[in-house]
matplotlib code that plots the C-alpha trace (Angstrom):
import matplotlib.pyplot as plt

x = [74.8, 74.3, 71.5, 70.2, 66.9, 65.1, 66.1, 64.9, 61.7, 61.2, 62.2, 59.8, 57.0, 57.5, 57.5, 54.6, 52.4, 53.4, 53.9, 51.6, 48.8, 49.1, 48.2, 50.6, 49.0, 49.4, 53.1, 53.8, 52.1, 53.9, 57.2, 56.7, 55.2, 57.3, 60.0, 61.9, 61.8, 63.0, 65.8, 67.0, 66.6, 68.3, 70.1, 71.9, 73.6, 74.6, 76.6, 79.5, 79.9, 79.8, 83.2, 82.4, 79.8, 79.1, 77.9, 75.8, 73.1, 75.1, 76.0, 79.5, 81.3, 84.7, 83.1, 81.1, 84.2, 86.1, 83.2, 82.9, 86.7, 86.3, 83.3, 85.3, 87.8, 85.2, 84.5, 81.3, 79.5]
y = [37.6, 39.9, 38.6, 40.6, 42.2, 40.3, 37.0, 38.3, 39.2, 35.8, 34.0, 36.0, 35.5, 31.7, 31.5, 33.7, 32.1, 28.5, 28.6, 31.4, 31.2, 34.8, 36.0, 37.4, 40.7, 41.1, 39.9, 42.3, 45.1, 44.6, 44.4, 47.6, 49.6, 48.3, 45.8, 47.4, 50.9, 49.7, 47.5, 50.6, 52.8, 50.4, 47.3, 48.9, 51.8, 49.2, 47.3, 50.0, 48.9, 45.2, 43.2, 40.7, 40.6, 37.2, 37.8, 35.1, 34.5, 32.0, 30.0, 31.4, 28.5, 30.2, 33.1, 30.8, 28.9, 32.3, 33.3, 29.9, 30.0, 33.5, 32.6, 29.5, 32.0, 34.0, 33.2, 31.1, 33.9]
z = [186.2, 183.3, 180.9, 177.9, 178.4, 175.7, 177.4, 180.7, 179.5, 177.7, 180.8, 182.9, 180.3, 180.3, 184.1, 184.8, 182.2, 183.0, 186.8, 187.8, 185.3, 184.0, 180.7, 178.1, 178.3, 182.1, 182.1, 179.3, 181.0, 184.4, 182.6, 180.6, 183.5, 186.5, 185.8, 183.0, 184.5, 187.9, 186.3, 184.5, 187.6, 190.1, 188.6, 185.7, 187.6, 190.4, 187.8, 188.4, 191.9, 191.1, 191.9, 189.0, 186.2, 184.6, 181.0, 179.2, 181.7, 183.9, 180.8, 180.8, 182.6, 182.9, 184.7, 186.9, 187.9, 188.8, 190.8, 192.5, 193.4, 194.8, 197.0, 198.4, 199.9, 201.8, 205.4, 206.0, 207.8]

ax = plt.figure().add_subplot(projection="3d")
ax.plot(x, y, z, "-o")
ax.set_aspect("equal")
plt.show()
């Protein structure tokens, strides 16, 4: 699932503040120092090896249906 970086940050910020009791400053610092650099180093380059990318953060129903159909053809193990 391919999600724009600003949306990823907003979701992380909301989750970490509301579910983990963190401050805006601590979430932002962690994102800038660790999360974003690691995403750029490991996640972005791995996209070229993906069989399918779903744009739209999981809200792309057509792509989700295609992926669901593909997964149903795979063995259970």
